[in-house]
C-alpha positions as CSV (number, residue, x, y, z in Angstrom):
1,X,100.7,-23.1,26.8
2,X,98.2,-23.8,24.0
3,X,99.1,-26.7,21.7
4,X,98.2,-27.2,18.0
5,X,98.5,-30.8,17.0
6,X,99.2,-31.7,13.4
7,X,98.6,-35.3,12.4
8,X,98.1,-37.4,9.3
9,X,96.6,-40.4,11.2
10,X,92.9,-40.4,12.0
11,X,93.6,-42.6,15.1
12,X,95.9,-39.9,16.5
13,X,93.2,-37.2,16.0
14,X,90.8,-39.3,18.1
15,X,93.3,-39.8,20.8
16,X,94.0,-36.1,20.8
17,X,90.4,-35.3,21.6
18,X,90.9,-37.2,24.9
19,X,93.4,-34.5,25.8
20,X,91.1,-31.5,25.3
21,X,92.5,-29.7,28.3
22,X,96.0,-29.6,26.8
23,X,95.4,-29.4,23.0
24,X,93.7,-26.3,21.6
25,X,93.1,-27.7,18.1
26,X,93.9,-30.7,15.9
27,X,94.8,-30.1,12.2
28,X,94.7,-33.0,9.9
29,X,97.2,-33.4,7.0
30,X,97.1,-32.5,4.3
31,X,96.2,-28.9,5.1
32,X,96.4,-25.6,3.3
33,X,98.6,-22.8,4.5
34,X,95.5,-20.7,5.2
35,X,94.2,-23.4,7.6
36,X,97.4,-23.5,9.7
37,X,97.5,-19.7,9.7
38,X,93.9,-19.5,10.9
39,X,94.5,-22.2,13.6
40,X,97.5,-20.3,14.9
41,X,95.6,-17.0,14.9
42,X,92.8,-18.7,16.9
43,X,95.3,-20.0,19.5
44,X,96.9,-16.7,19.9
45,X,93.5,-14.9,20.2
46,X,92.4,-17.3,22.9
47,X,95.5,-16.5,24.9
48,X,94.8,-12.7,24.8
């Protein structure tokens, strides 16, 4: 199951990169609706 991680803390983003096998992408807050939509599309495309 691909995981999109959303975080507002830079430290959490760094820690997430140590889990590359589990997390497909990390999106930092604040983000625009377009960014989260693109990230979700990328995850779903990778599964196909």
